[in-house]
SEGU-58206 format. One record per residue: z, y, x of N, C-alpha, C in turn; residue in three letters; residue number from 1. Coordinates in nm, 2 decimals, always signed. Layout:
N
<atom n_w="Z" n_v="Y" n_u="X" ca_w="Z" ca_v="Y" ca_u="X" c_w="Z" c_v="Y" c_u="X" res="ALA" n="NUM"/>
...
END
This chain:
131
<atom n_w="+12.47" n_v="+7.66" n_u="+19.26" ca_w="+12.52" ca_v="+7.79" ca_u="+19.27" c_w="+12.41" c_v="+7.89" c_u="+19.29" res="MET" n="1"/>
<atom n_w="+12.42" n_v="+8.00" n_u="+19.22" ca_w="+12.32" ca_v="+8.11" ca_u="+19.23" c_w="+12.33" c_v="+8.18" c_u="+19.37" res="ARG" n="2"/>
<atom n_w="+12.22" n_v="+8.23" n_u="+19.42" ca_w="+12.22" ca_v="+8.30" ca_u="+19.55" c_w="+12.28" c_v="+8.44" c_u="+19.53" res="ALA" n="3"/>
<atom n_w="+12.26" n_v="+8.50" n_u="+19.41" ca_w="+12.32" ca_v="+8.63" ca_u="+19.39" c_w="+12.32" c_v="+8.65" c_u="+19.24" res="PHE" n="4"/>
<atom n_w="+12.40" n_v="+8.74" n_u="+19.19" ca_w="+12.42" ca_v="+8.76" ca_u="+19.05" c_w="+12.33" c_v="+8.88" c_u="+19.00" res="ASP" n="5"/>
<atom n_w="+12.33" n_v="+8.91" n_u="+18.88" ca_w="+12.24" ca_v="+9.01" ca_u="+18.82" c_w="+12.27" c_v="+9.15" c_u="+18.89" res="ALA" n="6"/>
<atom n_w="+12.39" n_v="+9.17" n_u="+18.94" ca_w="+12.42" ca_v="+9.30" ca_u="+19.00" c_w="+12.38" c_v="+9.30" c_u="+19.15" res="ALA" n="7"/>
<atom n_w="+12.32" n_v="+9.18" n_u="+19.20" ca_w="+12.27" ca_v="+9.18" ca_u="+19.33" c_w="+12.38" c_v="+9.14" c_u="+19.43" res="GLY" n="8"/>
<atom n_w="+12.49" n_v="+9.08" n_u="+19.39" ca_w="+12.60" ca_v="+9.05" ca_u="+19.48" c_w="+12.60" c_v="+8.90" c_u="+19.51" res="THR" n="9"/>
<atom n_w="+12.62" n_v="+8.86" n_u="+19.63" ca_w="+12.63" ca_v="+8.72" ca_u="+19.67" c_w="+12.76" c_v="+8.67" c_u="+19.62" res="CYS" n="10"/>
<atom n_w="+12.76" n_v="+8.56" n_u="+19.55" ca_w="+12.89" ca_v="+8.51" ca_u="+19.50" c_w="+12.98" c_v="+8.45" c_u="+19.61" res="PRO" n="11"/>
<atom n_w="+12.92" n_v="+8.41" n_u="+19.72" ca_w="+13.00" ca_v="+8.35" ca_u="+19.83" c_w="+13.06" c_v="+8.45" c_u="+19.92" res="LEU" n="12"/>
<atom n_w="+12.99" n_v="+8.56" n_u="+19.95" ca_w="+13.04" ca_v="+8.66" ca_u="+20.04" c_w="+13.09" c_v="+8.79" c_u="+19.97" res="THR" n="13"/>
<atom n_w="+13.05" n_v="+8.81" n_u="+19.84" ca_w="+13.08" ca_v="+8.93" ca_u="+19.77" c_w="+13.00" c_v="+9.05" c_u="+19.82" res="GLY" n="14"/>
<atom n_w="+12.91" n_v="+9.03" n_u="+19.91" ca_w="+12.83" ca_v="+9.14" ca_u="+19.96" c_w="+12.71" c_v="+9.18" c_u="+19.87" res="ARG" n="15"/>
<atom n_w="+12.68" n_v="+9.30" n_u="+19.87" ca_w="+12.57" ca_v="+9.35" ca_u="+19.79" c_w="+12.44" c_v="+9.32" c_u="+19.86" res="ALA" n="16"/>
<atom n_w="+12.36" n_v="+9.23" n_u="+19.81" ca_w="+12.23" ca_v="+9.19" ca_u="+19.87" c_w="+12.12" c_v="+9.29" c_u="+19.84" res="LEU" n="17"/>
<atom n_w="+12.12" n_v="+9.34" n_u="+19.72" ca_w="+12.01" ca_v="+9.43" ca_u="+19.68" c_w="+12.00" c_v="+9.56" c_u="+19.77" res="LEU" n="18"/>
<atom n_w="+12.11" n_v="+9.63" n_u="+19.80" ca_w="+12.10" ca_v="+9.74" ca_u="+19.89" c_w="+12.06" c_v="+9.70" c_u="+20.03" res="PRO" n="19"/>
<atom n_w="+12.11" n_v="+9.59" n_u="+20.07" ca_w="+12.07" ca_v="+9.54" ca_u="+20.21" c_w="+11.92" c_v="+9.51" c_u="+20.21" res="ALA" n="20"/>
<atom n_w="+11.87" n_v="+9.44" n_u="+20.11" ca_w="+11.73" ca_v="+9.41" ca_u="+20.10" c_w="+11.64" c_v="+9.54" c_u="+20.09" res="ALA" n="21"/>
<atom n_w="+11.69" n_v="+9.63" n_u="+20.01" ca_w="+11.61" ca_v="+9.76" ca_u="+20.00" c_w="+11.61" c_v="+9.83" c_u="+20.14" res="GLU" n="22"/>
<atom n_w="+11.72" n_v="+9.83" n_u="+20.21" ca_w="+11.72" ca_v="+9.90" ca_u="+20.34" c_w="+11.63" c_v="+9.83" c_u="+20.44" res="ASP" n="23"/>
<atom n_w="+11.63" n_v="+9.70" n_u="+20.44" ca_w="+11.55" ca_v="+9.62" ca_u="+20.53" c_w="+11.40" c_v="+9.64" c_u="+20.49" res="LEU" n="24"/>
<atom n_w="+11.37" n_v="+9.63" n_u="+20.37" ca_w="+11.23" ca_v="+9.65" ca_u="+20.32" c_w="+11.18" c_v="+9.79" c_u="+20.36" res="ALA" n="25"/>
<atom n_w="+11.27" n_v="+9.89" n_u="+20.34" ca_w="+11.24" ca_v="+10.03" ca_u="+20.37" c_w="+11.21" c_v="+10.05" c_u="+20.52" res="GLY" n="26"/>
<atom n_w="+11.29" n_v="+9.98" n_u="+20.60" ca_w="+11.27" ca_v="+9.99" ca_u="+20.74" c_w="+11.13" c_v="+9.93" c_u="+20.78" res="ALA" n="27"/>
<atom n_w="+11.09" n_v="+9.82" n_u="+20.72" ca_w="+10.96" ca_v="+9.77" ca_u="+20.75" c_w="+10.85" c_v="+9.86" c_u="+20.70" res="TYR" n="28"/>
<atom n_w="+10.87" n_v="+9.92" n_u="+20.58" ca_w="+10.77" ca_v="+10.02" ca_u="+20.53" c_w="+10.76" c_v="+10.13" c_u="+20.64" res="VAL" n="29"/>
<atom n_w="+10.87" n_v="+10.19" n_u="+20.68" ca_w="+10.86" ca_v="+10.30" ca_u="+20.78" c_w="+10.80" c_v="+10.25" c_u="+20.91" res="GLU" n="30"/>
<atom n_w="+10.82" n_v="+10.13" n_u="+20.95" ca_w="+10.76" ca_v="+10.08" ca_u="+21.07" c_w="+10.61" c_v="+10.04" c_u="+21.06" res="ASP" n="31"/>
<atom n_w="+10.56" n_v="+10.06" n_u="+20.93" ca_w="+10.42" ca_v="+10.02" ca_u="+20.91" c_w="+10.39" c_v="+9.88" c_u="+20.90" res="GLY" n="32"/>
<atom n_w="+10.49" n_v="+9.80" n_u="+20.85" ca_w="+10.47" ca_v="+9.65" ca_u="+20.84" c_w="+10.48" c_v="+9.61" c_u="+20.69" res="ASP" n="33"/>
<atom n_w="+10.38" n_v="+9.63" n_u="+20.61" ca_w="+10.39" ca_v="+9.60" ca_u="+20.47" c_w="+10.41" c_v="+9.46" c_u="+20.44" res="PRO" n="34"/>
<atom n_w="+10.35" n_v="+9.37" n_u="+20.52" ca_w="+10.37" ca_v="+9.23" ca_u="+20.50" c_w="+10.52" c_v="+9.19" c_u="+20.50" res="ALA" n="35"/>
<atom n_w="+10.59" n_v="+9.24" n_u="+20.60" ca_w="+10.73" ca_v="+9.21" ca_u="+20.61" c_w="+10.81" c_v="+9.28" c_u="+20.50" res="ARG" n="36"/>
<atom n_w="+10.77" n_v="+9.40" n_u="+20.46" ca_w="+10.84" ca_v="+9.47" ca_u="+20.35" c_w="+10.83" c_v="+9.39" c_u="+20.22" res="ALA" n="37"/>
<atom n_w="+10.71" n_v="+9.34" n_u="+20.19" ca_w="+10.69" ca_v="+9.26" ca_u="+20.07" c_w="+10.76" c_v="+9.13" c_u="+20.09" res="LEU" n="38"/>
<atom n_w="+10.76" n_v="+9.08" n_u="+20.21" ca_w="+10.83" ca_v="+8.95" ca_u="+20.23" c_w="+10.98" c_v="+8.95" c_u="+20.20" res="GLY" n="39"/>
<atom n_w="+11.04" n_v="+9.06" n_u="+20.23" ca_w="+11.18" ca_v="+9.08" ca_u="+20.19" c_w="+11.20" c_v="+9.06" c_u="+20.04" res="VAL" n="40"/>
<atom n_w="+11.12" n_v="+9.13" n_u="+19.97" ca_w="+11.13" ca_v="+9.12" ca_u="+19.82" c_w="+11.10" c_v="+8.97" c_u="+19.77" res="VAL" n="41"/>
<atom n_w="+11.00" n_v="+8.91" n_u="+19.83" ca_w="+10.96" ca_v="+8.78" ca_u="+19.79" c_w="+11.07" c_v="+8.68" c_u="+19.83" res="LYS" n="42"/>
<atom n_w="+11.14" n_v="+8.70" n_u="+19.94" ca_w="+11.25" ca_v="+8.61" ca_u="+19.98" c_w="+11.37" c_v="+8.63" c_u="+19.89" res="ALA" n="43"/>
<atom n_w="+11.39" n_v="+8.75" n_u="+19.85" ca_w="+11.50" ca_v="+8.77" ca_u="+19.75" c_w="+11.48" c_v="+8.70" c_u="+19.62" res="LEU" n="44"/>
<atom n_w="+11.35" n_v="+8.71" n_u="+19.57" ca_w="+11.32" ca_v="+8.64" ca_u="+19.45" c_w="+11.32" c_v="+8.49" c_u="+19.46" res="VAL" n="45"/>
<atom n_w="+11.28" n_v="+8.44" n_u="+19.58" ca_w="+11.27" ca_v="+8.30" ca_u="+19.60" c_w="+11.42" c_v="+8.24" c_u="+19.62" res="ALA" n="46"/>
<atom n_w="+11.51" n_v="+8.32" n_u="+19.66" ca_w="+11.65" ca_v="+8.27" ca_u="+19.68" c_w="+11.71" c_v="+8.23" c_u="+19.55" res="ALA" n="47"/>
<atom n_w="+11.67" n_v="+8.30" n_u="+19.44" ca_w="+11.73" ca_v="+8.27" ca_u="+19.31" c_w="+11.63" c_v="+8.33" c_u="+19.21" res="ASP" n="48"/>
<atom n_w="+11.54" n_v="+8.24" n_u="+19.15" ca_w="+11.44" ca_v="+8.29" ca_u="+19.06" c_w="+11.49" c_v="+8.36" c_u="+18.94" res="VAL" n="49"/>
<atom n_w="+11.60" n_v="+8.30" n_u="+18.88" ca_w="+11.66" ca_v="+8.37" ca_u="+18.76" c_w="+11.71" c_v="+8.51" c_u="+18.79" res="ALA" n="50"/>
<atom n_w="+11.78" n_v="+8.52" n_u="+18.90" ca_w="+11.83" ca_v="+8.66" ca_u="+18.93" c_w="+11.72" c_v="+8.74" c_u="+18.99" res="ALA" n="51"/>
<atom n_w="+11.62" n_v="+8.68" n_u="+19.05" ca_w="+11.50" ca_v="+8.75" ca_u="+19.10" c_w="+11.42" c_v="+8.82" c_u="+18.99" res="GLY" n="52"/>
<atom n_w="+11.43" n_v="+8.77" n_u="+18.87" ca_w="+11.36" ca_v="+8.83" ca_u="+18.75" c_w="+11.44" c_v="+8.94" c_u="+18.69" res="ALA" n="53"/>
<atom n_w="+11.55" n_v="+8.97" n_u="+18.74" ca_w="+11.64" ca_v="+9.07" ca_u="+18.68" c_w="+11.58" c_v="+9.21" c_u="+18.69" res="SER" n="54"/>
<atom n_w="+11.62" n_v="+9.30" n_u="+18.61" ca_w="+11.57" ca_v="+9.44" ca_u="+18.61" c_w="+11.59" c_v="+9.50" c_u="+18.74" res="ARG" n="55"/>
<atom n_w="+11.70" n_v="+9.48" n_u="+18.81" ca_w="+11.73" ca_v="+9.55" ca_u="+18.94" c_w="+11.63" c_v="+9.50" c_u="+19.05" res="ARG" n="56"/>
<atom n_w="+11.60" n_v="+9.37" n_u="+19.05" ca_w="+11.51" ca_v="+9.32" ca_u="+19.15" c_w="+11.37" c_v="+9.37" c_u="+19.12" res="VAL" n="57"/>
<atom n_w="+11.33" n_v="+9.37" n_u="+18.99" ca_w="+11.20" ca_v="+9.43" ca_u="+18.95" c_w="+11.19" c_v="+9.57" c_u="+19.00" res="ARG" n="58"/>
<atom n_w="+11.29" n_v="+9.65" n_u="+18.98" ca_w="+11.29" ca_v="+9.79" ca_u="+19.02" c_w="+11.28" c_v="+9.80" c_u="+19.17" res="GLN" n="59"/>
<atom n_w="+11.35" n_v="+9.71" n_u="+19.24" ca_w="+11.34" ca_v="+9.71" ca_u="+19.39" c_w="+11.19" c_v="+9.68" c_u="+19.43" res="LEU" n="60"/>
<atom n_w="+11.13" n_v="+9.58" n_u="+19.37" ca_w="+10.99" ca_v="+9.55" ca_u="+19.40" c_w="+10.90" c_v="+9.67" c_u="+19.38" res="ARG" n="61"/>
<atom n_w="+10.92" n_v="+9.74" n_u="+19.26" ca_w="+10.84" ca_v="+9.85" ca_u="+19.23" c_w="+10.86" c_v="+9.96" c_u="+19.33" res="GLN" n="62"/>
<atom n_w="+10.98" n_v="+9.99" n_u="+19.37" ca_w="+11.01" ca_v="+10.10" ca_u="+19.47" c_w="+10.94" c_v="+10.07" c_u="+19.60" res="ARG" n="63"/>
<atom n_w="+10.95" n_v="+9.94" n_u="+19.65" ca_w="+10.89" ca_v="+9.91" ca_u="+19.78" c_w="+10.74" c_v="+9.91" c_u="+19.77" res="VAL" n="64"/>
<atom n_w="+10.68" n_v="+9.86" n_u="+19.66" ca_w="+10.54" ca_v="+9.86" ca_u="+19.64" c_w="+10.48" c_v="+10.00" c_u="+19.63" res="GLU" n="65"/>
<atom n_w="+10.55" n_v="+10.08" n_u="+19.55" ca_w="+10.50" ca_v="+10.22" ca_u="+19.54" c_w="+10.51" c_v="+10.30" c_u="+19.67" res="LEU" n="66"/>
<atom n_w="+10.61" n_v="+10.27" n_u="+19.75" ca_w="+10.61" ca_v="+10.34" ca_u="+19.88" c_w="+10.50" c_v="+10.29" c_u="+19.96" res="ARG" n="67"/>
<atom n_w="+10.46" n_v="+10.17" n_u="+19.95" ca_w="+10.34" ca_v="+10.12" ca_u="+20.03" c_w="+10.21" c_v="+10.18" c_u="+19.98" res="LEU" n="68"/>
<atom n_w="+10.20" n_v="+10.19" n_u="+19.85" ca_w="+10.08" ca_v="+10.26" ca_u="+19.79" c_w="+10.07" c_v="+10.40" c_u="+19.85" res="VAL" n="69"/>
<atom n_w="+10.18" n_v="+10.47" n_u="+19.85" ca_w="+10.17" ca_v="+10.61" ca_u="+19.90" c_w="+10.14" c_v="+10.62" c_u="+20.05" res="ARG" n="70"/>
<atom n_w="+10.17" n_v="+10.52" n_u="+20.12" ca_w="+10.15" ca_v="+10.52" ca_u="+20.26" c_w="+10.01" c_v="+10.46" c_u="+20.30" res="ARG" n="71"/>
<atom n_w="+9.94" n_v="+10.41" n_u="+20.20" ca_w="+9.80" ca_v="+10.35" ca_u="+20.22" c_w="+9.71" c_v="+10.45" c_u="+20.29" res="ALA" n="72"/>
<atom n_w="+9.64" n_v="+10.40" n_u="+20.39" ca_w="+9.54" ca_v="+10.49" ca_u="+20.46" c_w="+9.40" c_v="+10.44" c_u="+20.44" res="ARG" n="73"/>
<atom n_w="+9.39" n_v="+10.33" n_u="+20.37" ca_w="+9.26" ca_v="+10.27" ca_u="+20.34" c_w="+9.27" c_v="+10.18" c_u="+20.22" res="SER" n="74"/>
<atom n_w="+9.16" n_v="+10.15" n_u="+20.16" ca_w="+9.15" ca_v="+10.06" ca_u="+20.04" c_w="+9.21" c_v="+9.92" c_u="+20.08" res="ALA" n="75"/>
<atom n_w="+9.18" n_v="+9.88" n_u="+20.21" ca_w="+9.23" ca_v="+9.75" ca_u="+20.25" c_w="+9.38" c_v="+9.75" c_u="+20.25" res="ASP" n="76"/>
<atom n_w="+9.45" n_v="+9.86" n_u="+20.27" ca_w="+9.60" ca_v="+9.86" ca_u="+20.26" c_w="+9.64" c_v="+9.83" c_u="+20.12" res="ASP" n="77"/>
<atom n_w="+9.56" n_v="+9.86" n_u="+20.02" ca_w="+9.60" ca_v="+9.84" ca_u="+19.88" c_w="+9.58" c_v="+9.70" c_u="+19.83" res="LEU" n="78"/>
<atom n_w="+9.49" n_v="+9.62" n_u="+19.90" ca_w="+9.46" ca_v="+9.49" ca_u="+19.85" c_w="+9.58" c_v="+9.40" c_u="+19.82" res="VAL" n="79"/>
<atom n_w="+9.68" n_v="+9.39" n_u="+19.91" ca_w="+9.79" ca_v="+9.30" ca_u="+19.88" c_w="+9.87" c_v="+9.35" c_u="+19.76" res="PRO" n="80"/>
<atom n_w="+9.86" n_v="+9.48" n_u="+19.73" ca_w="+9.94" ca_v="+9.54" ca_u="+19.62" c_w="+9.87" c_v="+9.52" c_u="+19.48" res="LEU" n="81"/>
<atom n_w="+9.74" n_v="+9.49" n_u="+19.49" ca_w="+9.66" ca_v="+9.48" ca_u="+19.36" c_w="+9.71" c_v="+9.36" c_u="+19.28" res="ALA" n="82"/>
<atom n_w="+9.78" n_v="+9.27" n_u="+19.34" ca_w="+9.82" ca_v="+9.15" ca_u="+19.26" c_w="+9.97" c_v="+9.16" c_u="+19.22" res="SER" n="83"/>
<atom n_w="+10.02" n_v="+9.28" n_u="+19.23" ca_w="+10.16" ca_v="+9.30" ca_u="+19.19" c_w="+10.19" c_v="+9.26" c_u="+19.05" res="SER" n="84"/>
<atom n_w="+10.30" n_v="+9.20" n_u="+19.02" ca_w="+10.33" ca_v="+9.16" ca_u="+18.88" c_w="+10.37" c_v="+9.29" c_u="+18.79" res="PRO" n="85"/>
<atom n_w="+10.38" n_v="+9.40" n_u="+18.86" ca_w="+10.42" ca_v="+9.52" ca_u="+18.79" c_w="+10.30" c_v="+9.61" c_u="+18.75" res="GLU" n="86"/>
<atom n_w="+10.28" n_v="+9.63" n_u="+18.62" ca_w="+10.16" ca_v="+9.71" ca_u="+18.58" c_w="+10.16" c_v="+9.85" c_u="+18.63" res="PRO" n="87"/>
<atom n_w="+10.28" n_v="+9.91" n_u="+18.64" ca_w="+10.28" ca_v="+10.05" ca_u="+18.70" c_w="+10.23" c_v="+10.05" c_u="+18.84" res="ASP" n="88"/>
<atom n_w="+10.26" n_v="+9.95" n_u="+18.92" ca_w="+10.21" ca_v="+9.95" ca_u="+19.06" c_w="+10.06" c_v="+9.93" c_u="+19.06" res="VAL" n="89"/>
<atom n_w="+10.01" n_v="+9.84" n_u="+18.98" ca_w="+9.87" ca_v="+9.81" ca_u="+18.98" c_w="+9.79" c_v="+9.94" c_u="+18.93" res="ARG" n="90"/>
<atom n_w="+9.85" n_v="+10.01" n_u="+18.83" ca_w="+9.79" ca_v="+10.13" ca_u="+18.79" c_w="+9.78" c_v="+10.24" c_u="+18.90" res="ALA" n="91"/>
<atom n_w="+9.89" n_v="+10.25" n_u="+18.98" ca_w="+9.89" ca_v="+10.34" ca_u="+19.09" c_w="+9.79" c_v="+10.30" c_u="+19.20" res="GLU" n="92"/>
<atom n_w="+9.78" n_v="+10.17" n_u="+19.22" ca_w="+9.68" ca_v="+10.12" ca_u="+19.32" c_w="+9.54" c_v="+10.16" c_u="+19.27" res="VAL" n="93"/>
<atom n_w="+9.51" n_v="+10.14" n_u="+19.14" ca_w="+9.38" ca_v="+10.18" ca_u="+19.09" c_w="+9.35" c_v="+10.33" c_u="+19.12" res="ALA" n="94"/>
<atom n_w="+9.45" n_v="+10.41" n_u="+19.09" ca_w="+9.43" ca_v="+10.56" ca_u="+19.10" c_w="+9.42" c_v="+10.59" c_u="+19.25" res="TRP" n="95"/>
<atom n_w="+9.50" n_v="+10.53" n_u="+19.34" ca_w="+9.49" ca_v="+10.56" ca_u="+19.48" c_w="+9.36" c_v="+10.51" c_u="+19.54" res="THR" n="96"/>
<atom n_w="+9.31" n_v="+10.39" n_u="+19.49" ca_w="+9.19" ca_v="+10.34" ca_u="+19.54" c_w="+9.07" c_v="+10.43" c_u="+19.52" res="ALA" n="97"/>
<atom n_w="+9.08" n_v="+10.51" n_u="+19.42" ca_w="+8.97" ca_v="+10.60" ca_u="+19.39" c_w="+8.96" c_v="+10.71" c_u="+19.49" res="SER" n="98"/>
<atom n_w="+9.06" n_v="+10.73" n_u="+19.57" ca_w="+9.05" ca_v="+10.84" ca_u="+19.67" c_w="+8.99" c_v="+10.79" c_u="+19.80" res="SER" n="99"/>
<atom n_w="+8.95" n_v="+10.66" n_u="+19.81" ca_w="+8.88" ca_v="+10.60" ca_u="+19.93" c_w="+8.74" c_v="+10.57" c_u="+19.90" res="PHE" n="100"/>
<atom n_w="+8.65" n_v="+10.60" n_u="+19.99" ca_w="+8.51" ca_v="+10.57" ca_u="+19.98" c_w="+8.48" c_v="+10.45" c_u="+20.06" res="GLU" n="101"/>
<atom n_w="+8.50" n_v="+10.33" n_u="+19.99" ca_w="+8.47" ca_v="+10.21" ca_u="+20.06" c_w="+8.44" c_v="+10.10" c_u="+19.96" res="ALA" n="102"/>
<atom n_w="+8.37" n_v="+9.99" n_u="+20.00" ca_w="+8.34" ca_v="+9.88" ca_u="+19.91" c_w="+8.47" c_v="+9.82" c_u="+19.86" res="ASP" n="103"/>
<atom n_w="+8.57" n_v="+9.81" n_u="+19.94" ca_w="+8.70" ca_v="+9.75" ca_u="+19.90" c_w="+8.76" c_v="+9.83" c_u="+19.78" res="ALA" n="104"/>
<atom n_w="+8.75" n_v="+9.96" n_u="+19.79" ca_w="+8.80" ca_v="+10.05" ca_u="+19.68" c_w="+8.72" c_v="+10.02" c_u="+19.55" res="ALA" n="105"/>
<atom n_w="+8.59" n_v="+10.01" n_u="+19.56" ca_w="+8.51" ca_v="+9.99" ca_u="+19.45" c_w="+8.54" c_v="+9.85" c_u="+19.39" res="GLU" n="106"/>
<atom n_w="+8.56" n_v="+9.75" n_u="+19.47" ca_w="+8.60" ca_v="+9.62" ca_u="+19.42" c_w="+8.73" c_v="+9.62" c_u="+19.35" res="ALA" n="107"/>
<atom n_w="+8.83" n_v="+9.69" n_u="+19.40" ca_w="+8.96" ca_v="+9.70" ca_u="+19.34" c_w="+8.94" c_v="+9.77" c_u="+19.20" res="LEU" n="108"/>
<atom n_w="+8.87" n_v="+9.88" n_u="+19.19" ca_w="+8.86" ca_v="+9.94" ca_u="+19.07" c_w="+8.79" c_v="+9.86" c_u="+18.96" res="LEU" n="109"/>
<atom n_w="+8.68" n_v="+9.79" n_u="+19.00" ca_w="+8.62" ca_v="+9.70" ca_u="+18.91" c_w="+8.71" c_v="+9.59" c_u="+18.86" res="ARG" n="110"/>
<atom n_w="+8.79" n_v="+9.53" n_u="+18.95" ca_w="+8.88" ca_v="+9.43" ca_u="+18.91" c_w="+8.99" c_v="+9.48" c_u="+18.81" res="ALA" n="111"/>
<atom n_w="+9.03" n_v="+9.60" n_u="+18.83" ca_w="+9.13" ca_v="+9.66" ca_u="+18.75" c_w="+9.08" c_v="+9.70" c_u="+18.61" res="PHE" n="112"/>
<atom n_w="+8.95" n_v="+9.71" n_u="+18.60" ca_w="+8.89" ca_v="+9.74" ca_u="+18.46" c_w="+8.90" c_v="+9.61" c_u="+18.37" res="LEU" n="113"/>
<atom n_w="+8.93" n_v="+9.50" n_u="+18.43" ca_w="+8.95" ca_v="+9.37" ca_u="+18.36" c_w="+9.10" c_v="+9.33" c_u="+18.36" res="ALA" n="114"/>
<atom n_w="+9.19" n_v="+9.42" n_u="+18.40" ca_w="+9.33" ca_v="+9.38" ca_u="+18.41" c_w="+9.38" c_v="+9.35" c_u="+18.27" res="ASP" n="115"/>
<atom n_w="+9.48" n_v="+9.25" n_u="+18.26" ca_w="+9.53" ca_v="+9.22" ca_u="+18.13" c_w="+9.62" c_v="+9.33" c_u="+18.07" res="PRO" n="116"/>
<atom n_w="+9.66" n_v="+9.43" n_u="+18.15" ca_w="+9.74" ca_v="+9.54" ca_u="+18.10" c_w="+9.65" c_v="+9.66" c_u="+18.06" res="ASP" n="117"/>
<atom n_w="+9.67" n_v="+9.71" n_u="+17.94" ca_w="+9.58" ca_v="+9.82" ca_u="+17.90" c_w="+9.60" c_v="+9.95" c_u="+17.98" res="GLU" n="118"/>
<atom n_w="+9.73" n_v="+9.97" n_u="+18.02" ca_w="+9.75" ca_v="+10.09" ca_u="+18.10" c_w="+9.68" c_v="+10.09" c_u="+18.24" res="SER" n="119"/>
<atom n_w="+9.67" n_v="+9.97" n_u="+18.29" ca_w="+9.60" ca_v="+9.96" ca_u="+18.42" c_w="+9.45" c_v="+9.98" c_u="+18.40" res="VAL" n="120"/>
<atom n_w="+9.40" n_v="+9.92" n_u="+18.30" ca_w="+9.25" ca_v="+9.94" ca_u="+18.27" c_w="+9.22" c_v="+10.08" c_u="+18.24" res="ARG" n="121"/>
<atom n_w="+9.31" n_v="+10.15" n_u="+18.17" ca_w="+9.29" ca_v="+10.29" ca_u="+18.14" c_w="+9.29" c_v="+10.38" c_u="+18.27" res="ARG" n="122"/>
<atom n_w="+9.39" n_v="+10.35" n_u="+18.35" ca_w="+9.40" ca_v="+10.42" ca_u="+18.48" c_w="+9.28" c_v="+10.40" c_u="+18.57" res="ARG" n="123"/>
<atom n_w="+9.23" n_v="+10.28" n_u="+18.57" ca_w="+9.11" ca_v="+10.25" ca_u="+18.65" c_w="+8.99" c_v="+10.32" c_u="+18.59" res="ALA" n="124"/>
<atom n_w="+8.98" n_v="+10.33" n_u="+18.46" ca_w="+8.87" ca_v="+10.40" ca_u="+18.40" c_w="+8.88" c_v="+10.55" c_u="+18.44" res="ALA" n="125"/>
<atom n_w="+9.00" n_v="+10.61" n_u="+18.43" ca_w="+9.02" ca_v="+10.75" ca_u="+18.46" c_w="+8.99" c_v="+10.77" c_u="+18.61" res="LEU" n="126"/>
<atom n_w="+9.02" n_v="+10.67" n_u="+18.69" ca_w="+9.00" ca_v="+10.69" ca_u="+18.84" c_w="+8.85" c_v="+10.71" c_u="+18.87" res="ALA" n="127"/>
<atom n_w="+8.76" n_v="+10.65" n_u="+18.79" ca_w="+8.62" ca_v="+10.67" ca_u="+18.81" c_w="+8.58" c_v="+10.81" c_u="+18.79" res="TYR" n="128"/>
<atom n_w="+8.65" n_v="+10.88" n_u="+18.71" ca_w="+8.62" ca_v="+11.02" ca_u="+18.68" c_w="+8.68" c_v="+11.12" c_u="+18.77" res="GLN" n="129"/>
<atom n_w="+8.76" n_v="+11.07" n_u="+18.86" ca_w="+8.84" ca_v="+11.15" ca_u="+18.96" c_w="+8.74" c_v="+11.21" c_u="+19.06" res="ARG" n="130"/>
<atom n_w="+8.75" n_v="+11.34" n_u="+19.08" ca_w="+8.66" ca_v="+11.40" ca_u="+19.18" c_w="+8.68" c_v="+11.36" c_u="+19.32" res="PRO" n="131"/>
END
């Protein structure tokens, strides 16, 4: 039996899991606990890999990760997000990393120059030109 369907509903309880997961992840983001926020999304995907690959779960992951990028206070805060499966998130990490003056930021930008996704590589190259 699947843990949840493509709409994010648990077939056993009929409860909407995606909104609950988003609320929980959002609470962890607001509390400054990115590891737990990302853990909520990972647990949702692990509960049902097929449903976890759905568009709605991918969008949830993007929203959570982008909120964490926006809250980053250092390049070290961005490191866990650099391995996101979402190219849009990695591109935003590259752009944000360029606003920090640290060895970790430079390492992230260099890694993104070799990213498999062209949009991420382009964003990293543009980030080097950022004042």
